[in-house]
C-alpha positions in Angstrom: 54.2 -30.4 -25.0 57.7 -31.0 -24.9 57.2 -35.0 -22.7 54.9 -35.2 -25.6 57.6 -33.5 -28.6 54.8 -31.5 -29.8 56.2 -29.1 -31.5 53.9 -24.9 -30.7 51.2 -24.6 -34.0 52.1 -28.3 -34.7 48.5 -30.1 -36.2 46.6 -32.2 -33.6 43.4 -34.0 -33.1 41.6 -33.9 -30.2 39.3 -36.4 -29.0 36.7 -35.7 -26.2 36.3 -38.8 -24.5 33.5 -37.1 -22.2 30.8 -36.0 -24.9 32.2 -37.8 -27.5 33.5 -34.9 -30.2 36.3 -34.9 -32.9 38.4 -31.9 -34.1 41.3 -31.2 -35.7 43.4 -27.7 -34.5 46.6 -26.4 -33.6 48.9 -25.6 -30.4 48.7 -22.7 -29.3 51.4 -22.6 -26.1 49.9 -22.3 -22.8 52.7 -21.3 -20.0 55.3 -24.2 -19.4 54.0 -25.9 -16.1 50.8 -24.0 -15.9 48.7 -27.8 -17.8 46.5 -25.7 -19.3 44.3 -27.2 -22.6 42.5 -24.4 -23.7 39.7 -24.8 -27.0 39.6 -21.6 -28.5 37.4 -20.2 -31.1 34.8 -22.5 -32.8 36.4 -25.0 -31.0 35.3 -24.0 -27.6 32.0 -25.1 -28.2 32.8 -28.4 -28.3 34.4 -28.8 -24.8 33.5 -27.8 -21.3 36.0 -27.7 -18.3 36.9 -31.0 -17.1 36.0 -32.4 -20.0 38.6 -35.5 -20.4 40.4 -35.1 -24.3 43.2 -37.0 -26.0 45.2 -34.6 -28.1 46.6 -36.9 -30.7 49.3 -36.1 -33.5 50.1 -38.5 -36.5 52.4 -38.9 -39.9 52.0 -41.5 -42.3 55.1 -43.5 -43.0 56.3 -45.4 -46.0 56.1 -49.5 -44.3 59.8 -49.8 -43.1 59.9 -46.5 -41.2 56.5 -47.5 -39.6 58.3 -51.1 -38.4 60.6 -49.2 -36.7 58.7 -46.1 -35.7 57.2 -45.9 -31.8 54.7 -43.7 -30.0 55.2 -41.1 -27.6 52.4 -41.8 -24.7 51.8 -39.4 -22.0 49.7 -40.0 -18.9 48.1 -37.1 -17.2 46.3 -36.8 -13.6 43.4 -35.3 -12.9 45.3 -31.6 -12.4 47.1 -32.6 -16.2 50.5 -33.4 -14.4 52.2 -35.8 -16.2 51.6 -39.1 -14.7 54.0 -41.1 -16.8 55.7 -41.4 -20.3 55.8 -44.5 -22.5 
C-alpha cells in the first residue's frame, strides 16, 4: 500500500488475471510487510489462493492535469515482494 500510495479504505479495482473476474472493492490494511492480498466476503468467491491479480486505483482529471499526471506502478514477485516501482 505504501509503495503504491494506496490509502486505507480507498476504493480499488481488482482484476483477476488467472480467471478473468473483475470487482470493485476497498482496501483493508494487512500487517506491513506481510505481502498479503485477501478477498473478503462475497469477493472471496472471485479468486483462489495463488491467483495473479492486478490492483488498480484511478482518478478523474481535467485534461490539463491529466497531461501532468504520472501513475505509480508497483510490480511484485511470486511472494508479493516489491520487485520494481515506476
